[in-house]
N, C-alpha and C positions, 0 to 999 in steps of 0.2 A: 510572457512566462507565467505559469502556475505552478504551484508547489501542492504535492498530494502525500497521504499517509495510505499506504498500502499493505493490507494484513493478509498473512499468510500463515498457516501451521506448519513449524519446522520439519515435521515428519513427513508432511507431503512435498514441501518445497522449500528450501531453505537459503539464506544468503550465501552459505558456503557453495550449495549448487549453482546458485545464478554466477558467483565467481568462477566456478569451473566452466559454467556452460557459456558464459559471457552475454549472450542474449536469449531471451526465452519468451515466448508467448504467455501472457498472464489470462489464463482462461478459467472457465468455470464459474463465471459471475452469473447468479441467478436471482439477482434482486434488480427490479426496474428502476430504481432510484439510481443505484450505481450505475447501471446499465447505460442509463440516460447521461450520467457525467462523462462515462467513456466515450460516448457517442457526440456530445454537445460541448463538453469543456475541455477535454484532454486533448493535448496537441504534440506533435513531435517536439523533443527539446525540454518539455516540460521536467521537473525534477521531482523524485519521490523518495519519501523515507521506506526502507523496507522493515516492515514491523512484525515480528513472530508473535502469534496470539497462541492461546490453549497449550502453553508450555509453563515450565517452572518459572521462568523469569519473563514474561511478556513485555514486550518493549522495542524499541527502536535499535536495529542491529547494523543498518547501511543504508547506502544511498544507491539510487539508481537513476536512470533517465528513460522516458518515454521514447522509444526508437522507431516505433511505427504507428500511425494512428490506426484508429478502429477499423477493423473488418470483422466478417463473421466468425463467431466461435464454432469450430469445426467439431468441437467434442459434443454439441447439442445434435449432429447428426450422427454419431457414432454408437451404435447400439451397444456397443461393449464398454463404453466410456462411462465413468463415475457420473458424469454431467449430462447424459442424454437425455435429449427433450423430445418426444415424439411430436409435439405440436409445433415445433420450430422446423421451418421449410426453407430449403435451400434458395428458393426462388424470393422469399421474403423470410430472411432469418429474424428471429426475436432476440437471440444473444450475440454479444459482440465481445471483441477482446484487442488489447494493445500488446505490442511486445515491448519488453523492458530491457535496458542494458545496463550491465553491472558497472558502477563507478567506483566505490570502495566501501569497506567495512567501516564503521565507527571506530575511534580510538578504544571507546567503552561501550557498554550496553547503557542506554538510557531507558531505564525500566520505566513501567506504566505507573509504578509507585512513586517515582521521581517525578514523572509528569505531572502527577496529581499533587504534588508537594509543592508546585510552583504556581501561586496565586495569577501569575501572568499570564499563564497558559489555561486558565477556566475555560475559555471559549473554544477551545480545540474540543471537536466531538468525541474524540477517543477517551478522553477524562472525564465525559459525561455520563451520568446514570442512564442506562436503557439505550446507548448507542451501540448498535450490532453490526452496523456497516462496515463493509470489507475494505472500501475505498472512502476516503474522505479528503476534502480539500483543506488545506494547511495555508493561513495567511503567510505573507512575507514575512513580517514581524515575528510570529512564531517560529518560522523555519530558521530566521536567524538567531533568535534567542535558544532554539535547541542546538543549534550547531555550536554555540559558545558553552553550552553546558557541558559539551564533549571533552573539553579541555579543563574542566573543573572538576574537582571532588564533589561529591554530593552536596549540594548546598541548597537549604530549604528555605522556602518564602522570603527569597531575596530578588532584587533585581540586579541583573550583570551590568 
């Protein structure tokens, strides 16, 4: 099993939307590095943090599970879709997506500011300068550490 952090803007699709819908395609990926992770590294049953980006409080809001492995991203072929790509062909699709299933909301938001305050998490891509990837892998040790933060008040620069 692998662990992931998957970013989305809450006005486009939020953890509350996923809670309502239960399962949803994670579409619109238009970065080759992320596409390759979806294709080569993500598996059904992997777990992911649902991260809200580009909002008042960017951070981890919930947990989800990869419920279906990669398949062609249908939005690439839809001329009316936000993520339409005229170069992607149905017989040889450029872009892929996975389905995610809602697990639960966190007991509290683990903000980006809080994540950055824990030196234990310095190796996470989301806290590093210049990282703009919408999906990144999370180590098991970081996954477990973040889940422990959920039950704590904001604690800075300490080991749990």
